[in-house]
PDB file of N, CA, C, O and CB in Angstrom:
ATOM      1  N   MET A   1       6.861 132.031 182.451  1.00  0.00           N
ATOM      2  CA  MET A   1       7.744 131.791 181.326  1.00  0.00           C
ATOM      3  C   MET A   1       7.301 130.747 180.307  1.00  0.00           C
ATOM      4  O   MET A   1       8.067 130.273 179.468  1.00  0.00           O
ATOM      5  CB  MET A   1       9.026 131.406 181.837  1.00  0.00           C
ATOM      6  N   LYS A   2       5.940 130.399 180.439  1.00  0.00           N
ATOM      7  CA  LYS A   2       5.300 129.380 179.591  1.00  0.00           C
ATOM      8  C   LYS A   2       5.400 129.911 178.187  1.00  0.00           C
ATOM      9  O   LYS A   2       5.469 129.060 177.301  1.00  0.00           O
ATOM     10  CB  LYS A   2       3.787 129.087 180.006  1.00  0.00           C
ATOM     11  N   ASP A   3       5.418 131.051 177.875  1.00  0.00           N
ATOM     12  CA  ASP A   3       5.407 131.502 176.464  1.00  0.00           C
ATOM     13  C   ASP A   3       6.821 131.840 176.006  1.00  0.00           C
ATOM     14  O   ASP A   3       6.977 132.336 174.890  1.00  0.00           O
ATOM     15  CB  ASP A   3       4.477 132.740 176.283  1.00  0.00           C
ATOM     16  N   ALA A   4       7.879 131.596 176.820  1.00  0.00           N
ATOM     17  CA  ALA A   4       9.310 131.951 176.466  1.00  0.00           C
ATOM     18  C   ALA A   4       9.685 130.986 175.272  1.00  0.00           C
ATOM     19  O   ALA A   4       9.181 129.864 175.211  1.00  0.00           O
ATOM     20  CB  ALA A   4      10.366 131.756 177.792  1.00  0.00           C
ATOM     21  N   PRO A   5      10.473 131.389 174.436  1.00  0.00           N
ATOM     22  CA  PRO A   5      10.877 130.721 173.367  1.00  0.00           C
ATOM     23  C   PRO A   5      11.779 129.512 173.910  1.00  0.00           C
ATOM     24  O   PRO A   5      12.416 129.533 174.964  1.00  0.00           O
ATOM     25  CB  PRO A   5      11.583 131.686 172.399  1.00  0.00           C
ATOM     26  N   VAL A   6      11.713 128.415 172.961  1.00  0.00           N
ATOM     27  CA  VAL A   6      12.502 127.215 173.322  1.00  0.00           C
ATOM     28  C   VAL A   6      13.537 126.939 172.301  1.00  0.00           C
ATOM     29  O   VAL A   6      13.270 126.905 171.099  1.00  0.00           O
ATOM     30  CB  VAL A   6      11.619 125.995 173.482  1.00  0.00           C
ATOM     31  N   CYS A   7      14.826 126.724 172.829  1.00  0.00           N
ATOM     32  CA  CYS A   7      15.897 126.509 171.919  1.00  0.00           C
ATOM     33  C   CYS A   7      16.615 125.151 172.222  1.00  0.00           C
ATOM     34  O   CYS A   7      16.901 124.827 173.375  1.00  0.00           O
ATOM     35  CB  CYS A   7      16.875 127.690 171.995  1.00  0.00           C
ATOM     36  N   LEU A   8      16.875 124.419 171.196  1.00  0.00           N
ATOM     37  CA  LEU A   8      17.741 123.183 171.265  1.00  0.00           C
ATOM     38  C   LEU A   8      19.222 123.563 170.973  1.00  0.00           C
ATOM     39  O   LEU A   8      19.536 124.079 169.901  1.00  0.00           O
ATOM     40  CB  LEU A   8      17.236 122.068 170.205  1.00  0.00           C
ATOM     41  N   ILE A   9      20.017 123.326 171.840  1.00  0.00           N
ATOM     42  CA  ILE A   9      21.550 123.656 171.671  1.00  0.00           C
ATOM     43  C   ILE A   9      22.378 122.369 171.781  1.00  0.00           C
ATOM     44  O   ILE A   9      22.421 121.732 172.834  1.00  0.00           O
ATOM     45  CB  ILE A   9      22.079 124.719 172.825  1.00  0.00           C
ATOM     46  N   THR A  10      23.015 122.010 170.704  1.00  0.00           N
ATOM     47  CA  THR A  10      23.925 120.840 170.653  1.00  0.00           C
ATOM     48  C   THR A  10      25.268 121.208 171.047  1.00  0.00           C
ATOM     49  O   THR A  10      25.622 122.380 170.923  1.00  0.00           O
ATOM     50  CB  THR A  10      23.974 120.226 169.301  1.00  0.00           C
ATOM     51  N   GLY A  11      26.072 120.307 171.520  1.00  0.00           N
ATOM     52  CA  GLY A  11      27.403 120.578 171.815  1.00  0.00           C
ATOM     53  C   GLY A  11      27.469 121.500 173.068  1.00  0.00           C
ATOM     54  O   GLY A  11      28.482 122.159 173.302  1.00  0.00           O
ATOM     55  N   ALA A  12      26.467 121.532 173.798  1.00  0.00           N
ATOM     56  CA  ALA A  12      26.260 122.628 174.868  1.00  0.00           C
ATOM     57  C   ALA A  12      27.314 122.573 176.099  1.00  0.00           C
ATOM     58  O   ALA A  12      27.448 123.503 176.894  1.00  0.00           O
ATOM     59  CB  ALA A  12      24.753 122.474 175.476  1.00  0.00           C
ATOM     60  N   SER A  13      27.986 121.454 176.145  1.00  0.00           N
ATOM     61  CA  SER A  13      28.835 121.365 177.375  1.00  0.00           C
ATOM     62  C   SER A  13      30.137 122.103 177.161  1.00  0.00           C
ATOM     63  O   SER A  13      30.877 122.226 178.137  1.00  0.00           O
ATOM     64  CB  SER A  13      29.132 119.876 177.756  1.00  0.00           C
ATOM     65  N   GLY A  14      30.446 122.531 176.173  1.00  0.00           N
ATOM     66  CA  GLY A  14      31.740 123.361 176.113  1.00  0.00           C
ATOM     67  C   GLY A  14      31.837 124.479 175.149  1.00  0.00           C
ATOM     68  O   GLY A  14      30.979 124.583 174.272  1.00  0.00           O
ATOM     69  N   GLY A  15      32.805 125.319 175.237  1.00  0.00           N
ATOM     70  CA  GLY A  15      33.197 126.336 174.262  1.00  0.00           C
ATOM     71  C   GLY A  15      32.040 127.370 173.962  1.00  0.00           C
ATOM     72  O   GLY A  15      31.396 127.910 174.861  1.00  0.00           O
ATOM     73  N   LEU A  16      31.844 127.587 172.661  1.00  0.00           N
ATOM     74  CA  LEU A  16      31.004 128.646 172.303  1.00  0.00           C
ATOM     75  C   LEU A  16      29.453 128.311 172.644  1.00  0.00           C
ATOM     76  O   LEU A  16      28.653 129.173 173.007  1.00  0.00           O
ATOM     77  CB  LEU A  16      31.225 128.937 170.793  1.00  0.00           C
ATOM     78  N   ALA A  17      29.152 126.983 172.483  1.00  0.00           N
ATOM     79  CA  ALA A  17      27.767 126.607 172.723  1.00  0.00           C
ATOM     80  C   ALA A  17      27.365 126.843 174.195  1.00  0.00           C
ATOM     81  O   ALA A  17      26.226 127.239 174.445  1.00  0.00           O
ATOM     82  CB  ALA A  17      27.553 125.135 172.343  1.00  0.00           C
ATOM     83  N   SER A  18      28.230 126.622 175.143  1.00  0.00           N
ATOM     84  CA  SER A  18      27.938 126.860 176.475  1.00  0.00           C
ATOM     85  C   SER A  18      27.772 128.299 176.820  1.00  0.00           C
ATOM     86  O   SER A  18      26.977 128.636 177.698  1.00  0.00           O
ATOM     87  CB  SER A  18      28.931 126.287 177.267  1.00  0.00           C
ATOM     88  N   GLY A  19      28.541 129.216 176.119  1.00  0.00           N
ATOM     89  CA  GLY A  19      28.362 130.622 176.245  1.00  0.00           C
ATOM     90  C   GLY A  19      27.003 131.116 175.618  1.00  0.00           C
ATOM     91  O   GLY A  19      26.378 132.054 176.113  1.00  0.00           O
ATOM     92  N   ILE A  20      26.588 130.441 174.517  1.00  0.00           N
ATOM     93  CA  ILE A  20      25.248 130.797 173.961  1.00  0.00           C
ATOM     94  C   ILE A  20      24.105 130.320 174.752  1.00  0.00           C
ATOM     95  O   ILE A  20      23.018 130.897 174.729  1.00  0.00           O
ATOM     96  CB  ILE A  20      25.095 130.270 172.608  1.00  0.00           C
ATOM     97  N   SER A  21      24.363 129.181 175.511  1.00  0.00           N
ATOM     98  CA  SER A  21      23.388 128.628 176.429  1.00  0.00           C
ATOM     99  C   SER A  21      23.213 129.675 177.640  1.00  0.00           C
ATOM    100  O   SER A  21      22.111 130.110 177.973  1.00  0.00           O
ATOM    101  CB  SER A  21      23.879 127.153 176.948  1.00  0.00           C
ATOM    102  N   ARG A  22      24.236 129.976 178.164  1.00  0.00           N
ATOM    103  CA  ARG A  22      24.191 131.015 179.311  1.00  0.00           C
ATOM    104  C   ARG A  22      23.432 132.308 178.908  1.00  0.00           C
ATOM    105  O   ARG A  22      22.645 132.869 179.670  1.00  0.00           O
ATOM    106  CB  ARG A  22      25.683 131.425 179.756  1.00  0.00           C
ATOM    107  N   ARG A  23      23.730 132.753 177.620  1.00  0.00           N
ATOM    108  CA  ARG A  23      23.087 134.049 177.296  1.00  0.00           C
ATOM    109  C   ARG A  23      21.644 133.829 177.073  1.00  0.00           C
ATOM    110  O   ARG A  23      20.800 134.600 177.531  1.00  0.00           O
ATOM    111  CB  ARG A  23      23.712 134.715 176.060  1.00  0.00           C
ATOM    112  N   LEU A  24      21.331 132.700 176.317  1.00  0.00           N
ATOM    113  CA  LEU A  24      19.900 132.528 176.049  1.00  0.00           C
ATOM    114  C   LEU A  24      19.082 132.366 177.247  1.00  0.00           C
ATOM    115  O   LEU A  24      17.971 132.885 177.351  1.00  0.00           O
ATOM    116  CB  LEU A  24      19.675 131.390 175.196  1.00  0.00           C
ATOM    117  N   SER A  25      19.689 131.563 178.262  1.00  0.00           N
ATOM    118  CA  SER A  25      19.069 131.390 179.428  1.00  0.00           C
ATOM    119  C   SER A  25      18.730 132.715 180.177  1.00  0.00           C
ATOM    120  O   SER A  25      17.608 132.944 180.630  1.00  0.00           O
ATOM    121  CB  SER A  25      19.874 130.535 180.198  1.00  0.00           C
ATOM    122  N   LYS A  26      19.802 133.580 180.274  1.00  0.00           N
ATOM    123  CA  LYS A  26      19.616 134.954 180.885  1.00  0.00           C
ATOM    124  C   LYS A  26      18.518 135.741 180.174  1.00  0.00           C
ATOM    125  O   LYS A  26      17.740 136.493 180.762  1.00  0.00           O
ATOM    126  CB  LYS A  26      20.954 135.777 180.823  1.00  0.00           C
ATOM    127  N   ASP A  27      18.518 135.496 178.791  1.00  0.00           N
ATOM    128  CA  ASP A  27      17.441 136.235 178.064  1.00  0.00           C
ATOM    129  C   ASP A  27      16.045 135.626 178.148  1.00  0.00           C
ATOM    130  O   ASP A  27      15.103 136.113 177.523  1.00  0.00           O
ATOM    131  CB  ASP A  27      17.806 136.341 176.622  1.00  0.00           C
ATOM    132  N   GLY A  28      15.924 134.511 178.961  1.00  0.00           N
ATOM    133  CA  GLY A  28      14.634 134.099 179.210  1.00  0.00           C
ATOM    134  C   GLY A  28      14.159 132.865 178.422  1.00  0.00           C
ATOM    135  O   GLY A  28      13.020 132.432 178.598  1.00  0.00           O
ATOM    136  N   TYR A  29      15.009 132.298 177.562  1.00  0.00           N
ATOM    137  CA  TYR A  29      14.674 131.148 176.759  1.00  0.00           C
ATOM    138  C   TYR A  29      14.613 129.879 177.681  1.00  0.00           C
ATOM    139  O   TYR A  29      15.270 129.787 178.718  1.00  0.00           O
ATOM    140  CB  TYR A  29      15.728 130.973 175.597  1.00  0.00           C
ATOM    141  N   ARG A  30      13.849 129.008 177.258  1.00  0.00           N
ATOM    142  CA  ARG A  30      13.826 127.567 177.883  1.00  0.00           C
ATOM    143  C   ARG A  30      14.734 126.750 176.880  1.00  0.00           C
ATOM    144  O   ARG A  30      14.605 126.803 175.657  1.00  0.00           O
ATOM    145  CB  ARG A  30      12.183 126.873 178.007  1.00  0.00           C
ATOM    146  N   LEU A  31      15.574 126.066 177.485  1.00  0.00           N
ATOM    147  CA  LEU A  31      16.642 125.289 176.678  1.00  0.00           C
ATOM    148  C   LEU A  31      16.559 123.843 176.840  1.00  0.00           C
ATOM    149  O   LEU A  31      16.220 123.360 177.920  1.00  0.00           O
ATOM    150  CB  LEU A  31      18.047 125.692 177.070  1.00  0.00           C
ATOM    151  N   VAL A  32      16.851 123.120 175.823  1.00  0.00           N
ATOM    152  CA  VAL A  32      17.207 121.703 175.752  1.00  0.00           C
ATOM    153  C   VAL A  32      18.683 121.680 175.411  1.00  0.00           C
ATOM    154  O   VAL A  32      19.073 121.947 174.274  1.00  0.00           O
ATOM    155  CB  VAL A  32      16.331 120.902 174.682  1.00  0.00           C
ATOM    156  N   LEU A  33      19.509 121.357 176.409  1.00  0.00           N
ATOM    157  CA  LEU A  33      20.890 121.217 176.099  1.00  0.00           C
ATOM    158  C   LEU A  33      21.382 119.987 175.787  1.00  0.00           C
ATOM    159  O   LEU A  33      21.188 119.089 176.606  1.00  0.00           O
ATOM    160  CB  LEU A  33      21.606 121.640 177.041  1.00  0.00           C
ATOM    161  N   MET A  34      22.057 119.712 174.648  1.00  0.00           N
ATOM    162  CA  MET A  34      22.342 118.345 174.328  1.00  0.00           C
ATOM    163  C   MET A  34      23.935 118.378 174.079  1.00  0.00           C
ATOM    164  O   MET A  34      24.573 119.262 173.507  1.00  0.00           O
ATOM    165  CB  MET A  34      21.438 117.806 173.007  1.00  0.00           C
ATOM    166  N   SER A  35      24.427 117.139 174.679  1.00  0.00           N
ATOM    167  CA  SER A  35      25.859 116.895 174.349  1.00  0.00           C
ATOM    168  C   SER A  35      26.093 115.358 174.722  1.00  0.00           C
ATOM    169  O   SER A  35      25.231 114.708 175.314  1.00  0.00           O
ATOM    170  CB  SER A  35      26.894 117.944 175.210  1.00  0.00           C
ATOM    171  N   ARG A  36      27.185 114.886 174.375  1.00  0.00           N
ATOM    172  CA  ARG A  36      27.473 113.421 174.616  1.00  0.00           C
ATOM    173  C   ARG A  36      27.398 113.172 176.189  1.00  0.00           C
ATOM    174  O   ARG A  36      26.984 112.102 176.636  1.00  0.00           O
ATOM    175  CB  ARG A  36      28.986 112.998 174.009  1.00  0.00           C
ATOM    176  N   SER A  37      27.795 114.154 176.952  1.00  0.00           N
ATOM    177  CA  SER A  37      27.747 113.936 178.437  1.00  0.00           C
ATOM    178  C   SER A  37      26.424 114.231 178.960  1.00  0.00           C
ATOM    179  O   SER A  37      26.175 113.867 180.110  1.00  0.00           O
ATOM    180  CB  SER A  37      28.757 114.782 179.174  1.00  0.00           C
ATOM    181  N   GLY A  38      25.468 114.888 178.225  1.00  0.00           N
ATOM    182  CA  GLY A  38      24.221 115.233 178.852  1.00  0.00           C
ATOM    183  C   GLY A  38      24.135 116.645 179.593  1.00  0.00           C
ATOM    184  O   GLY A  38      23.098 117.057 180.113  1.00  0.00           O
ATOM    185  N   CYS A  39      25.274 117.295 179.579  1.00  0.00           N
ATOM    186  CA  CYS A  39      25.324 118.676 180.107  1.00  0.00           C
ATOM    187  C   CYS A  39      24.767 118.843 181.483  1.00  0.00           C
ATOM    188  O   CYS A  39      24.290 119.936 181.789  1.00  0.00           O
ATOM    189  CB  CYS A  39      24.596 119.582 179.211  1.00  0.00           C
ATOM    190  N   ALA A  40      24.785 117.808 182.386  1.00  0.00           N
ATOM    191  CA  ALA A  40      24.104 117.841 183.633  1.00  0.00           C
ATOM    192  C   ALA A  40      24.555 119.113 184.534  1.00  0.00           C
ATOM    193  O   ALA A  40      23.727 119.794 185.139  1.00  0.00           O
ATOM    194  CB  ALA A  40      24.379 116.486 184.368  1.00  0.00           C
ATOM    195  N   GLU A  41      25.939 119.362 184.563  1.00  0.00           N
ATOM    196  CA  GLU A  41      26.276 120.536 185.344  1.00  0.00           C
ATOM    197  C   GLU A  41      25.734 121.893 184.843  1.00  0.00           C
ATOM    198  O   GLU A  41      25.266 122.739 185.604  1.00  0.00           O
ATOM    199  CB  GLU A  41      27.720 120.616 185.421  1.00  0.00           C
ATOM    200  N   LEU A  42      25.834 122.036 183.498  1.00  0.00           N
ATOM    201  CA  LEU A  42      25.361 123.261 182.848  1.00  0.00           C
ATOM    202  C   LEU A  42      23.865 123.320 183.016  1.00  0.00           C
ATOM    203  O   LEU A  42      23.346 124.365 183.410  1.00  0.00           O
ATOM    204  CB  LEU A  42      25.758 123.312 181.336  1.00  0.00           C
ATOM    205  N   ALA A  43      23.157 122.269 182.742  1.00  0.00           N
ATOM    206  CA  ALA A  43      21.737 122.321 182.857  1.00  0.00           C
ATOM    207  C   ALA A  43      21.273 122.624 184.327  1.00  0.00           C
ATOM    208  O   ALA A  43      20.291 123.339 184.525  1.00  0.00           O
ATOM    209  CB  ALA A  43      21.158 121.002 182.364  1.00  0.00           C
ATOM    210  N   GLU A  44      21.981 122.080 185.332  1.00  0.00           N
ATOM    211  CA  GLU A  44      21.727 122.360 186.646  1.00  0.00           C
ATOM    212  C   GLU A  44      22.013 123.938 186.938  1.00  0.00           C
ATOM    213  O   GLU A  44      21.195 124.646 187.527  1.00  0.00           O
ATOM    214  CB  GLU A  44      22.588 121.405 187.515  1.00  0.00           C
ATOM    215  N   GLU A  45      23.074 124.332 186.533  1.00  0.00           N
ATOM    216  CA  GLU A  45      23.497 125.784 186.831  1.00  0.00           C
ATOM    217  C   GLU A  45      22.538 126.687 186.209  1.00  0.00           C
ATOM    218  O   GLU A  45      22.270 127.718 186.826  1.00  0.00           O
ATOM    219  CB  GLU A  45      24.938 126.134 186.303  1.00  0.00           C
ATOM    220  N   LEU A  46      21.962 126.462 185.052  1.00  0.00           N
ATOM    221  CA  LEU A  46      21.126 127.349 184.468  1.00  0.00           C
ATOM    222  C   LEU A  46      19.623 127.085 184.697  1.00  0.00           C
ATOM    223  O   LEU A  46      18.799 127.900 184.283  1.00  0.00           O
ATOM    224  CB  LEU A  46      21.434 127.371 183.108  1.00  0.00           C
ATOM    225  N   GLY A  47      19.252 125.976 185.342  1.00  0.00           N
ATOM    226  CA  GLY A  47      17.793 125.568 185.613  1.00  0.00           C
ATOM    227  C   GLY A  47      17.284 125.066 184.350  1.00  0.00           C
ATOM    228  O   GLY A  47      16.083 125.231 184.136  1.00  0.00           O
ATOM    229  N   GLN A  48      18.001 124.475 183.470  1.00  0.00           N
ATOM    230  CA  GLN A  48      17.409 124.102 182.134  1.00  0.00           C
ATOM    231  C   GLN A  48      17.474 122.544 182.095  1.00  0.00           C
ATOM    232  O   GLN A  48      17.760 121.892 183.099  1.00  0.00           O
ATOM    233  CB  GLN A  48      18.242 124.797 180.845  1.00  0.00           C
ATOM    234  N   ILE A  49      17.196 121.982 180.888  1.00  0.00           N
ATOM    235  CA  ILE A  49      17.152 120.463 180.693  1.00  0.00           C
ATOM    236  C   ILE A  49      18.471 120.073 179.915  1.00  0.00           C
ATOM    237  O   ILE A  49      18.905 120.725 178.965  1.00  0.00           O
ATOM    238  CB  ILE A  49      15.768 119.980 179.826  1.00  0.00           C
ATOM    239  N   GLY A  50      19.020 119.004 180.395  1.00  0.00           N
ATOM    240  CA  GLY A  50      20.142 118.359 179.677  1.00  0.00           C
ATOM    241  C   GLY A  50      19.718 117.014 178.996  1.00  0.00           C
ATOM    242  O   GLY A  50      18.884 116.250 179.483  1.00  0.00           O
ATOM    243  N   PHE A  51      20.305 116.830 177.953  1.00  0.00           N
ATOM    244  CA  PHE A  51      19.885 115.618 177.124  1.00  0.00           C
ATOM    245  C   PHE A  51      21.191 115.022 176.468  1.00  0.00           C
ATOM    246  O   PHE A  51      21.920 115.687 175.733  1.00  0.00           O
ATOM    247  CB  PHE A  51      18.764 116.043 175.941  1.00  0.00           C
ATOM    248  N   ALA A  52      21.424 113.639 176.820  1.00  0.00           N
ATOM    249  CA  ALA A  52      22.642 113.020 176.301  1.00  0.00           C
ATOM    250  C   ALA A  52      22.428 112.624 174.892  1.00  0.00           C
ATOM    251  O   ALA A  52      21.428 111.976 174.584  1.00  0.00           O
ATOM    252  CB  ALA A  52      23.059 111.819 177.126  1.00  0.00           C
ATOM    253  N   GLY A  53      23.352 112.993 173.983  1.00  0.00           N
ATOM    254  CA  GLY A  53      23.267 112.517 172.662  1.00  0.00           C
ATOM    255  C   GLY A  53      24.339 113.187 171.784  1.00  0.00           C
ATOM    256  O   GLY A  53      24.964 114.168 172.188  1.00  0.00           O
ATOM    257  N   SER A  54      24.544 112.616 170.536  1.00  0.00           N
ATOM    258  CA  SER A  54      25.526 113.148 169.715  1.00  0.00           C
ATOM    259  C   SER A  54      24.898 113.785 168.451  1.00  0.00           C
ATOM    260  O   SER A  54      23.953 113.241 167.879  1.00  0.00           O
ATOM    261  CB  SER A  54      26.511 112.082 169.373  1.00  0.00           C
ATOM    262  N   VAL A  55      25.434 114.935 168.033  1.00  0.00           N
ATOM    263  CA  VAL A  55      24.957 115.578 166.911  1.00  0.00           C
ATOM    264  C   VAL A  55      25.210 114.745 165.595  1.00  0.00           C
ATOM    265  O   VAL A  55      24.607 115.020 164.558  1.00  0.00           O
ATOM    266  CB  VAL A  55      25.587 116.924 166.848  1.00  0.00           C
ATOM    267  N   MET A  56      26.053 113.797 165.671  1.00  0.00           N
ATOM    268  CA  MET A  56      26.490 112.942 164.612  1.00  0.00           C
ATOM    269  C   MET A  56      25.482 111.820 164.452  1.00  0.00           C
ATOM    270  O   MET A  56      25.614 111.058 163.494  1.00  0.00           O
ATOM    271  CB  MET A  56      27.896 112.399 164.885  1.00  0.00           C
ATOM    272  N   ASP A  57      24.476 111.653 165.319  1.00  0.00           N
ATOM    273  CA  ASP A  57      23.590 110.511 165.276  1.00  0.00           C
ATOM    274  C   ASP A  57      22.163 111.253 165.081  1.00  0.00           C
ATOM    275  O   ASP A  57      21.707 112.018 165.930  1.00  0.00           O
ATOM    276  CB  ASP A  57      23.710 109.526 166.691  1.00  0.00           C
ATOM    277  N   ASP A  58      21.539 110.952 163.911  1.00  0.00           N
ATOM    278  CA  ASP A  58      20.304 111.597 163.569  1.00  0.00           C
ATOM    279  C   ASP A  58      19.252 111.146 164.593  1.00  0.00           C
ATOM    280  O   ASP A  58      18.388 111.958 164.923  1.00  0.00           O
ATOM    281  CB  ASP A  58      19.877 111.261 162.101  1.00  0.00           C
ATOM    282  N   ARG A  59      19.260 109.905 165.123  1.00  0.00           N
ATOM    283  CA  ARG A  59      18.241 109.455 166.058  1.00  0.00           C
ATOM    284  C   ARG A  59      18.382 110.268 167.335  1.00  0.00           C
ATOM    285  O   ARG A  59      17.385 110.580 167.985  1.00  0.00           O
ATOM    286  CB  ARG A  59      18.364 107.924 166.344  1.00  0.00           C
ATOM    287  N   ASP A  60      19.617 110.614 167.701  1.00  0.00           N
ATOM    288  CA  ASP A  60      19.793 111.443 168.973  1.00  0.00           C
ATOM    289  C   ASP A  60      19.124 112.878 168.820  1.00  0.00           C
ATOM    290  O   ASP A  60      18.490 113.433 169.718  1.00  0.00           O
ATOM    291  CB  ASP A  60      21.394 111.619 169.308  1.00  0.00           C
ATOM    292  N   ILE A  61      19.355 113.395 167.556  1.00  0.00           N
ATOM    293  CA  ILE A  61      18.823 114.700 167.369  1.00  0.00           C
ATOM    294  C   ILE A  61      17.304 114.716 167.358  1.00  0.00           C
ATOM    295  O   ILE A  61      16.636 115.608 167.881  1.00  0.00           O
ATOM    296  CB  ILE A  61      19.349 115.271 166.117  1.00  0.00           C
ATOM    297  N   ALA A  62      16.786 113.610 166.692  1.00  0.00           N
ATOM    298  CA  ALA A  62      15.373 113.456 166.579  1.00  0.00           C
ATOM    299  C   ALA A  62      14.738 113.184 167.998  1.00  0.00           C
ATOM    300  O   ALA A  62      13.637 113.658 168.279  1.00  0.00           O
ATOM    301  CB  ALA A  62      15.059 112.305 165.581  1.00  0.00           C
ATOM    302  N   ASN A  63      15.437 112.431 168.861  1.00  0.00           N
ATOM    303  CA  ASN A  63      15.016 112.248 170.285  1.00  0.00           C
ATOM    304  C   ASN A  63      15.099 113.506 171.043  1.00  0.00           C
ATOM    305  O   ASN A  63      14.184 113.793 171.814  1.00  0.00           O
ATOM    306  CB  ASN A  63      15.856 111.210 170.984  1.00  0.00           C
ATOM    307  N   ALA A  64      16.124 114.289 170.891  1.00  0.00           N
ATOM    308  CA  ALA A  64      16.228 115.550 171.589  1.00  0.00           C
ATOM    309  C   ALA A  64      15.038 116.596 171.281  1.00  0.00           C
ATOM    310  O   ALA A  64      14.518 117.294 172.152  1.00  0.00           O
ATOM    311  CB  ALA A  64      17.581 116.166 171.214  1.00  0.00           C
ATOM    312  N   VAL A  65      14.697 116.602 169.967  1.00  0.00           N
ATOM    313  CA  VAL A  65      13.652 117.330 169.410  1.00  0.00           C
ATOM    314  C   VAL A  65      12.284 116.935 169.988  1.00  0.00           C
ATOM    315  O   VAL A  65      11.476 117.769 170.399  1.00  0.00           O
ATOM    316  CB  VAL A  65      13.682 117.160 167.961  1.00  0.00           C
ATOM    317  N   SER A  66      12.076 115.591 169.993  1.00  0.00           N
ATOM    318  CA  SER A  66      10.891 115.082 170.584  1.00  0.00           C
ATOM    319  C   SER A  66      10.759 115.350 172.062  1.00  0.00           C
ATOM    320  O   SER A  66       9.668 115.651 172.546  1.00  0.00           O
ATOM    321  CB  SER A  66      10.820 113.672 170.345  1.00  0.00           C
ATOM    322  N   PHE A  67      11.856 115.244 172.783  1.00  0.00           N
ATOM    323  CA  PHE A  67      11.966 115.374 174.157  1.00  0.00           C
ATOM    324  C   PHE A  67      11.590 116.919 174.517  1.00  0.00           C
ATOM    325  O   PHE A  67      10.858 117.185 175.471  1.00  0.00           O
ATOM    326  CB  PHE A  67      13.441 114.936 174.615  1.00  0.00           C
ATOM    327  N   GLY A  68      12.123 117.855 173.716  1.00  0.00           N
ATOM    328  CA  GLY A  68      11.788 119.273 173.946  1.00  0.00           C
ATOM    329  C   GLY A  68      10.428 119.552 173.654  1.00  0.00           C
ATOM    330  O   GLY A  68       9.810 120.312 174.399  1.00  0.00           O
ATOM    331  N   VAL A  69       9.826 118.984 172.566  1.00  0.00           N
ATOM    332  CA  VAL A  69       8.445 119.220 172.247  1.00  0.00           C
ATOM    333  C   VAL A  69       7.442 118.639 173.241  1.00  0.00           C
ATOM    334  O   VAL A  69       6.400 119.229 173.522  1.00  0.00           O
ATOM    335  CB  VAL A  69       8.174 118.683 170.923  1.00  0.00           C
ATOM    336  N   LYS A  70       7.800 117.436 173.773  1.00  0.00           N
ATOM    337  CA  LYS A  70       6.930 116.815 174.853  1.00  0.00           C
ATOM    338  C   LYS A  70       7.079 117.701 176.118  1.00  0.00           C
ATOM    339  O   LYS A  70       6.088 117.957 176.802  1.00  0.00           O
ATOM    340  CB  LYS A  70       7.371 115.247 175.178  1.00  0.00           C
ATOM    341  N   ARG A  71       8.254 118.149 176.418  1.00  0.00           N
ATOM    342  CA  ARG A  71       8.419 118.978 177.713  1.00  0.00           C
ATOM    343  C   ARG A  71       7.870 120.350 177.573  1.00  0.00           C
ATOM    344  O   ARG A  71       7.245 120.836 178.516  1.00  0.00           O
ATOM    345  CB  ARG A  71       9.912 119.108 178.128  1.00  0.00           C
ATOM    346  N   PHE A  72       8.063 121.056 176.404  1.00  0.00           N
ATOM    347  CA  PHE A  72       7.723 122.493 176.441  1.00  0.00           C
ATOM    348  C   PHE A  72       6.643 122.718 175.263  1.00  0.00           C
ATOM    349  O   PHE A  72       6.222 123.863 175.096  1.00  0.00           O
ATOM    350  CB  PHE A  72       9.103 123.444 176.239  1.00  0.00           C
ATOM    351  N   GLY A  73       6.219 121.759 174.510  1.00  0.00           N
ATOM    352  CA  GLY A  73       5.236 121.949 173.506  1.00  0.00           C
ATOM    353  C   GLY A  73       5.614 122.447 172.102  1.00  0.00           C
ATOM    354  O   GLY A  73       4.854 122.518 171.137  1.00  0.00           O
ATOM    355  N   ARG A  74       6.992 122.801 172.153  1.00  0.00           N
ATOM    356  CA  ARG A  74       7.527 123.339 170.764  1.00  0.00           C
ATOM    357  C   ARG A  74       9.042 123.476 170.857  1.00  0.00           C
ATOM    358  O   ARG A  74       9.634 123.445 171.937  1.00  0.00           O
ATOM    359  CB  ARG A  74       6.871 124.825 170.356  1.00  0.00           C
ATOM    360  N   ILE A  75       9.581 123.614 169.803  1.00  0.00           N
ATOM    361  CA  ILE A  75      11.025 124.060 169.637  1.00  0.00           C
ATOM    362  C   ILE A  75      10.982 125.183 168.643  1.00  0.00           C
ATOM    363  O   ILE A  75      10.510 125.000 167.521  1.00  0.00           O
ATOM    364  CB  ILE A  75      12.019 122.867 169.123  1.00  0.00           C
ATOM    365  N   ASP A  76      11.511 126.453 169.065  1.00  0.00           N
ATOM    366  CA  ASP A  76      11.464 127.602 168.293  1.00  0.00           C
ATOM    367  C   ASP A  76      12.820 127.770 167.486  1.00  0.00           C
ATOM    368  O   ASP A  76      12.796 128.304 166.377  1.00  0.00           O
ATOM    369  CB  ASP A  76      11.169 128.794 169.203  1.00  0.00           C
ATOM    370  N   CYS A  77      13.861 127.367 167.982  1.00  0.00           N
ATOM    371  CA  CYS A  77      15.119 127.491 167.309  1.00  0.00           C
ATOM    372  C   CYS A  77      16.122 126.421 167.723  1.00  0.00           C
ATOM    373  O   CYS A  77      15.922 125.664 168.672  1.00  0.00           O
ATOM    374  CB  CYS A  77      15.682 128.837 167.560  1.00  0.00           C
ATOM    375  N   ALA A  78      17.161 126.401 166.994  1.00  0.00           N
ATOM    376  CA  ALA A  78      18.262 125.405 167.261  1.00  0.00           C
ATOM    377  C   ALA A  78      19.578 125.960 166.986  1.00  0.00           C
ATOM    378  O   ALA A  78      19.736 126.717 166.028  1.00  0.00           O
ATOM    379  CB  ALA A  78      18.103 124.159 166.440  1.00  0.00           C
ATOM    380  N   VAL A  79      20.533 125.638 167.759  1.00  0.00           N
ATOM    381  CA  VAL A  79      21.977 126.029 167.522  1.00  0.00           C
ATOM    382  C   VAL A  79      22.748 124.635 167.431  1.00  0.00           C
ATOM    383  O   VAL A  79      22.846 123.866 168.388  1.00  0.00           O
ATOM    384  CB  VAL A  79      22.594 127.034 168.786  1.00  0.00           C
ATOM    385  N   PHE A  80      23.224 124.427 166.300  1.00  0.00           N
ATOM    386  CA  PHE A  80      24.045 123.303 166.013  1.00  0.00           C
ATOM    387  C   PHE A  80      25.489 123.581 165.850  1.00  0.00           C
ATOM    388  O   PHE A  80      26.269 122.663 165.600  1.00  0.00           O
ATOM    389  CB  PHE A  80      23.578 122.678 164.861  1.00  0.00           C
TER     390      PHE A  80
END
């Protein structure tokens, strides 16, 4: 899965974003899941990475992107 696309998903702990996370994971994406809680349960369920942060804080978004790039080498898409 090293060549699988990487997606950053914010607000991933609930609602529509958690559904998108499940679908993209099923489709083979590597995910950086971001929410204020860190999405620990969803990240564990999907075998993905959770990151604690707020979409309202530019630093948190920048940190999540940096985290994803360090872990996977790139970010191909984002769901905000």
